C-alpha positions as CSV (number, residue, x, y, z in Angstrom):
1,M,18.4,16.0,24.4
2,T,19.2,19.3,22.6
3,D,16.9,20.9,20.1
4,Q,19.5,20.2,17.3
5,A,19.5,16.5,18.1
6,R,15.7,16.4,18.1
7,T,15.6,18.1,14.7
8,T,18.2,15.7,13.3
9,E,16.3,12.8,14.7
10,N,13.0,13.9,13.2
11,S,14.4,14.7,9.8
12,G,16.1,11.3,9.7
13,R,12.9,9.5,10.6
14,N,10.8,11.3,8.0
15,G,13.6,11.6,5.5
16,G,12.1,14.8,4.1
17,E,9.7,12.5,2.1
18,K,6.0,12.9,1.8
19,A,4.2,10.6,4.2
20,R,2.4,7.7,2.5
21,R,-1.3,7.4,3.0
22,F,-1.9,4.3,1.1
23,G,0.4,1.6,-0.4
24,I,3.4,-0.3,0.6
25,D,6.4,1.2,2.4
26,P,9.3,-0.9,0.9
27,S,11.9,0.2,3.4
28,R,9.8,-1.2,6.3
29,R,7.8,-3.8,4.4
30,E,4.5,-2.6,5.7
31,L,1.2,-2.0,4.2
32,V,0.1,1.6,4.9
33,I,-3.6,2.5,5.0
34,G,-3.9,6.0,6.5
35,S,-2.4,5.9,9.9
36,I,-2.5,2.1,10.1
37,R,0.6,0.1,9.3
38,I,0.3,-3.7,8.8
39,P,3.6,-5.7,8.5
40,L,3.9,-7.9,5.5
41,P,5.6,-11.3,5.5
42,R,9.3,-11.3,4.5
43,S,8.8,-14.3,2.2
44,R,7.9,-13.5,-1.4
45,L,5.9,-16.7,-1.6
46,A,3.9,-15.8,1.5
47,R,3.2,-12.2,0.1
48,V,2.0,-13.6,-3.2
49,G,-0.2,-16.2,-1.4
50,L,-1.6,-13.5,0.8
51,G,-2.4,-11.2,-2.2
52,I,-4.0,-14.1,-4.2
53,G,-6.0,-15.1,-1.1
54,L,-7.3,-11.5,-0.6
55,I,-8.4,-11.3,-4.3
56,I,-10.2,-14.6,-4.1
57,G,-11.9,-13.5,-0.9
58,G,-12.8,-10.2,-2.5
59,C,-14.5,-12.1,-5.4
60,L,-16.6,-13.8,-2.7
61,G,-17.5,-10.4,-1.2
62,F,-21.2,-11.1,-1.3
63,L,-20.7,-13.6,1.5
64,P,-20.7,-12.6,5.2
65,I,-17.4,-11.5,6.7
66,L,-15.6,-11.4,3.3
67,G,-16.0,-8.1,1.4
68,F,-15.2,-6.4,-1.8
69,W,-12.6,-4.3,0.1
70,M,-10.3,-7.3,-0.2
71,L,-9.9,-6.9,-4.0
72,P,-7.9,-3.6,-4.0
73,L,-5.9,-4.7,-0.9
74,G,-4.9,-7.9,-2.7
75,F,-3.8,-6.0,-5.8
76,V,-1.7,-3.7,-3.6
77,V,0.0,-6.6,-1.9
78,L,0.6,-8.4,-5.2
79,S,2.0,-5.2,-6.8
80,H,5.0,-5.4,-4.3
81,D,6.3,-8.5,-6.1
82,L,4.7,-8.7,-9.6
83,S,5.6,-6.1,-12.1
84,L,2.5,-6.6,-14.2
85,V,0.2,-5.9,-11.3
86,R,2.4,-2.9,-10.4
87,R,1.9,-1.4,-13.8
88,W,-1.8,-1.9,-13.6
89,R,-1.9,-0.2,-10.2
90,R,0.2,2.8,-11.4
91,R,-2.0,3.2,-14.5
92,F,-5.1,3.2,-12.3
93,A,-3.5,5.7,-9.9
94,V,-2.7,8.1,-12.8
95,W,-6.2,7.7,-14.3
96,W,-7.8,8.3,-10.9
97,T,-5.7,11.4,-10.3
98,R,-6.5,12.9,-13.7
99,R,-10.2,12.1,-13.2
100,R,-10.3,13.8,-9.8
101,R,-8.4,16.9,-10.9
102,P,-10.8,19.8,-11.6
103,A,-11.0,20.9,-15.3
104,G,-9.1,24.1,-16.1
């Protein structure tokens, strides 16, 4: 394989876009958490059920095995299909970014 072919292959794979660290990759339908990629179901009903199940499990986070980490994960999965949850997630992301930015 030539250097030019490798360069073209790499740029096509990355697409020149910033790599996601957290969220949903809509082109591959995967949940991205750092370097971990978890495939989501193709069915909308299954994704909504999974998101609601994660939120309910997160509310029971004081029990063993379940945890409060399930709440944000459930909201991220639901935000893929429900516009109301997507708006909440985006507002939170903007608020969090402004909060973490140093003053001045």
